[in-house]
N, CA, C and O atoms as a GROMACS GRO file, in nm:
protein
  272
    1MET      N    1  -0.609  -1.017  -1.215
    1MET     CA    2  -0.452  -0.970  -1.194
    1MET      C    3  -0.364  -1.066  -1.232
    1MET      O    4  -0.369  -1.180  -1.186
    2ASN      N    5  -0.253  -1.012  -1.343
    2ASN     CA    6  -0.143  -1.057  -1.379
    2ASN      C    7  -0.026  -1.073  -1.274
    2ASN      O    8  -0.021  -1.018  -1.164
    3ALA      N    9   0.080  -1.171  -1.339
    3ALA     CA   10   0.207  -1.208  -1.255
    3ALA      C   11   0.252  -1.078  -1.195
    3ALA      O   12   0.274  -1.055  -1.076
    4VAL      N   13   0.263  -0.981  -1.318
    4VAL     CA   14   0.342  -0.858  -1.309
    4VAL      C   15   0.287  -0.771  -1.240
    4VAL      O   16   0.357  -0.674  -1.209
    5GLU      N   17   0.145  -0.773  -1.193
    5GLU     CA   18   0.053  -0.696  -1.119
    5GLU      C   19   0.099  -0.759  -0.952
    5GLU      O   20   0.133  -0.698  -0.850
    6THR      N   21   0.084  -0.875  -0.976
    6THR     CA   22   0.100  -0.942  -0.827
    6THR      C   23   0.233  -0.940  -0.769
    6THR      O   24   0.250  -0.953  -0.648
    7THR      N   25   0.325  -0.925  -0.849
    7THR     CA   26   0.486  -0.900  -0.792
    7THR      C   27   0.479  -0.715  -0.756
    7THR      O   28   0.510  -0.666  -0.648
    8ALA      N   29   0.441  -0.655  -0.850
    8ALA     CA   30   0.465  -0.538  -0.781
    8ALA      C   31   0.387  -0.497  -0.650
    8ALA      O   32   0.432  -0.424  -0.561
    9LEU      N   33   0.285  -0.547  -0.652
    9LEU     CA   34   0.208  -0.560  -0.525
    9LEU      C   35   0.260  -0.597  -0.428
    9LEU      O   36   0.255  -0.526  -0.327
   10LEU      N   37   0.333  -0.731  -0.424
   10LEU     CA   38   0.383  -0.778  -0.288
   10LEU      C   39   0.535  -0.698  -0.279
   10LEU      O   40   0.568  -0.668  -0.164
   11GLN      N   41   0.615  -0.667  -0.372
   11GLN     CA   42   0.716  -0.594  -0.391
   11GLN      C   43   0.695  -0.483  -0.306
   11GLN      O   44   0.743  -0.473  -0.193
   12THR      N   45   0.611  -0.386  -0.370
   12THR     CA   46   0.605  -0.300  -0.271
   12THR      C   47   0.533  -0.275  -0.141
   12THR      O   48   0.536  -0.168  -0.081
   13LEU      N   49   0.467  -0.382  -0.100
   13LEU     CA   50   0.402  -0.398  -0.012
   13LEU      C   51   0.535  -0.424   0.128
   13LEU      O   52   0.546  -0.368   0.237
   14ALA      N   53   0.627  -0.541   0.059
   14ALA     CA   54   0.736  -0.546   0.112
   14ALA      C   55   0.825  -0.414   0.144
   14ALA      O   56   0.861  -0.396   0.261
   15GLU      N   57   0.850  -0.352   0.077
   15GLU     CA   58   0.919  -0.232   0.063
   15GLU      C   59   0.860  -0.132   0.166
   15GLU      O   60   0.946  -0.073   0.231
   16VAL      N   61   0.722  -0.099   0.197
   16VAL     CA   62   0.686  -0.023   0.290
   16VAL      C   63   0.674  -0.087   0.403
   16VAL      O   64   0.659  -0.015   0.501
   17TRP      N   65   0.678  -0.248   0.427
   17TRP     CA   66   0.661  -0.289   0.567
   17TRP      C   67   0.805  -0.264   0.649
   17TRP      O   68   0.819  -0.241   0.769
   18GLU      N   69   0.919  -0.277   0.536
   18GLU     CA   70   1.042  -0.231   0.604
   18GLU      C   71   1.056  -0.098   0.644
   18GLU      O   72   1.124  -0.078   0.745
   19LEU      N   73   1.014  -0.018   0.595
   19LEU     CA   74   0.969   0.122   0.657
   19LEU      C   75   0.904   0.131   0.758
   19LEU      O   76   0.913   0.240   0.814
   20CYS      N   77   0.841   0.059   0.803
   20CYS     CA   78   0.735   0.008   0.896
   20CYS      C   79   0.748  -0.084   1.015
   20CYS      O   80   0.660  -0.139   1.081
   21PRO      N   81   0.900  -0.088   1.028
   21PRO     CA   82   0.926  -0.249   1.106
   21PRO      C   83   0.797  -0.262   1.226
   21PRO      O   84   0.733  -0.367   1.226
   22ASP      N   85   0.765  -0.167   1.314
   22ASP     CA   86   0.676  -0.196   1.436
   22ASP      C   87   0.567  -0.236   1.399
   22ASP      O   88   0.498  -0.304   1.475
   23MET      N   89   0.522  -0.201   1.260
   23MET     CA   90   0.348  -0.250   1.227
   23MET      C   91   0.345  -0.394   1.197
   23MET      O   92   0.419  -0.456   1.121
   24ARG      N   93   0.256  -0.434   1.261
   24ARG     CA   94   0.240  -0.575   1.233
   24ARG      C   95   0.140  -0.588   1.076
   24ARG      O   96   0.094  -0.492   1.015
   25LEU      N   97   0.131  -0.692   1.049
   25LEU     CA   98   0.078  -0.696   0.866
   25LEU      C   99  -0.041  -0.663   0.889
   25LEU      O  100  -0.087  -0.606   0.790
   26GLY      N  101  -0.134  -0.672   0.994
   26GLY     CA  102  -0.281  -0.664   0.964
   26GLY      C  103  -0.282  -0.497   1.002
   26GLY      O  104  -0.364  -0.422   0.949
   27GLN      N  105  -0.184  -0.451   1.095
   27GLN     CA  106  -0.193  -0.282   1.057
   27GLN      C  107  -0.187  -0.226   0.932
   27GLN      O  108  -0.270  -0.156   0.874
   28LEU      N  109  -0.052  -0.273   0.890
   28LEU     CA  110  -0.013  -0.224   0.747
   28LEU      C  111  -0.114  -0.242   0.661
   28LEU      O  112  -0.138  -0.153   0.580
   29VAL      N  113  -0.174  -0.336   0.661
   29VAL     CA  114  -0.273  -0.364   0.533
   29VAL      C  115  -0.386  -0.294   0.575
   29VAL      O  116  -0.426  -0.230   0.478
   30ALA      N  117  -0.472  -0.271   0.694
   30ALA     CA  118  -0.559  -0.195   0.750
   30ALA      C  119  -0.497  -0.013   0.702
   30ALA      O  120  -0.574   0.073   0.659
   31THR      N  121  -0.396   0.000   0.716
   31THR     CA  122  -0.360   0.149   0.685
   31THR      C  123  -0.373   0.178   0.554
   31THR      O  124  -0.434   0.278   0.517
   32ILE      N  125  -0.303   0.073   0.453
   32ILE     CA  126  -0.286   0.128   0.330
   32ILE      C  127  -0.447   0.099   0.243
   32ILE      O  128  -0.477   0.143   0.132
   33GLY      N  129  -0.518   0.028   0.320
   33GLY     CA  130  -0.678   0.043   0.266
   33GLY      C  131  -0.745   0.131   0.293
   33GLY      O  132  -0.847   0.140   0.225
   34VAL      N  133  -0.724   0.238   0.400
   34VAL     CA  134  -0.780   0.345   0.424
   34VAL      C  135  -0.729   0.448   0.344
   34VAL      O  136  -0.785   0.552   0.311
   35LEU      N  137  -0.603   0.401   0.313
   35LEU     CA  138  -0.520   0.522   0.202
   35LEU      C  139  -0.625   0.508   0.076
   35LEU      O  140  -0.689   0.604   0.033
   36ALA      N  141  -0.633   0.374   0.024
   36ALA     CA  142  -0.665   0.365  -0.092
   36ALA      C  143  -0.810   0.390  -0.100
   36ALA      O  144  -0.854   0.420  -0.211
   37GLU      N  145  -0.909   0.381   0.019
   37GLU     CA  146  -1.022   0.445   0.023
   37GLU      C  147  -1.045   0.592   0.009
   37GLU      O  148  -1.126   0.642  -0.069
   38ASP      N  149  -0.952   0.669   0.109
   38ASP     CA  150  -0.961   0.806   0.054
   38ASP      C  151  -0.906   0.852  -0.052
   38ASP      O  152  -0.917   0.973  -0.074
   39ALA      N  153  -0.830   0.768  -0.146
   39ALA     CA  154  -0.796   0.839  -0.257
   39ALA      C  155  -0.927   0.769  -0.406
   39ALA      O  156  -0.944   0.811  -0.520
   40THR      N  157  -0.984   0.669  -0.342
   40THR     CA  158  -1.088   0.635  -0.475
   40THR      C  159  -1.206   0.681  -0.433
   40THR      O  160  -1.284   0.705  -0.526
   41ASP      N  161  -1.248   0.703  -0.320
   41ASP     CA  162  -1.372   0.719  -0.261
   41ASP      C  163  -1.483   0.616  -0.267
   41ASP      O  164  -1.604   0.635  -0.269
   42HIS      N  165  -1.410   0.494  -0.270
   42HIS     CA  166  -1.510   0.357  -0.255
   42HIS      C  167  -1.428   0.258  -0.152
   42HIS      O  168  -1.327   0.298  -0.095
   43SER      N  169  -1.469   0.149  -0.137
   43SER     CA  170  -1.447   0.060  -0.010
   43SER      C  171  -1.338  -0.001  -0.063
   43SER      O  172  -1.332  -0.024  -0.183
   44LEU      N  173  -1.224  -0.040   0.038
   44LEU     CA  174  -1.102  -0.147  -0.004
   44LEU      C  175  -1.168  -0.259  -0.064
   44LEU      O  176  -1.104  -0.308  -0.157
   45TRP      N  177  -1.266  -0.308  -0.042
   45TRP     CA  178  -1.317  -0.405  -0.122
   45TRP      C  179  -1.336  -0.408  -0.273
   45TRP      O  180  -1.315  -0.498  -0.354
   46ASP      N  181  -1.392  -0.260  -0.291
   46ASP     CA  182  -1.407  -0.262  -0.417
   46ASP      C  183  -1.274  -0.201  -0.499
   46ASP      O  184  -1.286  -0.170  -0.618
   47ALA      N  185  -1.160  -0.187  -0.438
   47ALA     CA  186  -1.047  -0.132  -0.506
   47ALA      C  187  -0.980  -0.206  -0.602
   47ALA      O  188  -0.957  -0.325  -0.579
   48GLU      N  189  -0.936  -0.141  -0.729
   48GLU     CA  190  -0.881  -0.222  -0.814
   48GLU      C  191  -0.731  -0.253  -0.754
   48GLU      O  192  -0.672  -0.183  -0.672
   49ASP      N  193  -0.689  -0.359  -0.809
   49ASP     CA  194  -0.530  -0.368  -0.766
   49ASP      C  195  -0.438  -0.272  -0.816
   49ASP      O  196  -0.336  -0.254  -0.749
   50ASN      N  197  -0.457  -0.191  -0.947
   50ASN     CA  198  -0.352  -0.063  -0.962
   50ASN      C  199  -0.410   0.036  -0.876
   50ASN      O  200  -0.345   0.140  -0.868
   51GLU      N  201  -0.543   0.027  -0.793
   51GLU     CA  202  -0.542   0.152  -0.692
   51GLU      C  203  -0.495   0.137  -0.560
   51GLU      O  204  -0.478   0.225  -0.475
   52LEU      N  205  -0.475   0.003  -0.553
   52LEU     CA  206  -0.436  -0.042  -0.420
   52LEU      C  207  -0.260  -0.034  -0.428
   52LEU      O  208  -0.202  -0.007  -0.322
   53LEU      N  209  -0.192  -0.053  -0.530
   53LEU     CA  210  -0.070  -0.036  -0.554
   53LEU      C  211  -0.012   0.117  -0.556
   53LEU      O  212   0.107   0.140  -0.533
   54ALA      N  213  -0.107   0.220  -0.587
   54ALA     CA  214  -0.088   0.330  -0.612
   54ALA      C  215  -0.091   0.390  -0.485
   54ALA      O  216  -0.010   0.476  -0.452
   55ALA      N  217  -0.187   0.346  -0.406
   55ALA     CA  218  -0.179   0.394  -0.259
   55ALA      C  219  -0.070   0.317  -0.160
   55ALA      O  220  -0.052   0.356  -0.044
   56MET      N  221  -0.001   0.205  -0.217
   56MET     CA  222   0.108   0.162  -0.165
   56MET      C  223   0.200   0.247  -0.173
   56MET      O  224   0.258   0.287  -0.073
   57GLN      N  225   0.228   0.288  -0.294
   57GLN     CA  226   0.343   0.354  -0.354
   57GLN      C  227   0.335   0.484  -0.292
   57GLN      O  228   0.444   0.511  -0.241
   58ARG      N  229   0.226   0.598  -0.270
   58ARG     CA  230   0.247   0.698  -0.198
   58ARG      C  231   0.264   0.692  -0.060
   58ARG      O  232   0.327   0.784  -0.008
   59PHE      N  233   0.226   0.615  -0.002
   59PHE     CA  234   0.236   0.553   0.162
   59PHE      C  235   0.430   0.541   0.149
   59PHE      O  236   0.509   0.613   0.210
   60ARG      N  237   0.455   0.464   0.081
   60ARG     CA  238   0.605   0.479   0.081
   60ARG      C  239   0.688   0.575   0.053
   60ARG      O  240   0.788   0.592   0.123
   61GLU      N  241   0.653   0.677  -0.081
   61GLU     CA  242   0.721   0.796  -0.078
   61GLU      C  243   0.678   0.859   0.054
   61GLU      O  244   0.779   0.887   0.119
   62ASP      N  245   0.587   0.887   0.107
   62ASP     CA  246   0.515   0.971   0.238
   62ASP      C  247   0.652   0.895   0.344
   62ASP      O  248   0.736   0.973   0.388
   63LEU      N  249   0.660   0.797   0.367
   63LEU     CA  250   0.758   0.756   0.452
   63LEU      C  251   0.886   0.758   0.428
   63LEU      O  252   0.964   0.746   0.522
   64LEU      N  253   0.922   0.771   0.318
   64LEU     CA  254   1.060   0.795   0.267
   64LEU      C  255   1.086   0.943   0.299
   64LEU      O  256   1.185   0.980   0.363
   65ALA      N  257   1.000   1.017   0.255
   65ALA     CA  258   1.005   1.181   0.255
   65ALA      C  259   1.036   1.217   0.395
   65ALA      O  260   1.125   1.300   0.410
   66ARG      N  261   0.957   1.151   0.537
   66ARG     CA  262   0.969   1.154   0.644
   66ARG      C  263   1.082   1.132   0.731
   66ARG      O  264   1.099   1.184   0.841
   67ALA      N  265   1.188   1.020   0.651
   67ALA     CA  266   1.308   0.938   0.699
   67ALA      C  267   1.416   1.054   0.663
   67ALA      O  268   1.520   1.042   0.727
   68ARG      N  269   1.411   1.172   0.568
   68ARG     CA  270   1.491   1.239   0.524
   68ARG      C  271   1.521   1.348   0.618
   68ARG      O  272   1.606   1.432   0.590
   0.00000   0.00000   0.00000
């Protein structure tokens, strides 16, 4: 993972967390992990950073759409 990927992952995580203020960090990470597992058909342990980022981005977009 490079610095750009790390920054994108953490920034997106922060954005998603702001949309879910009642979730604890562990709950949020678990939710994102399940979404990544569903999308990639392999465990969170084996998910690549770009797959995790894509799951977070989809989750963020879903949350934004629900808020409208």
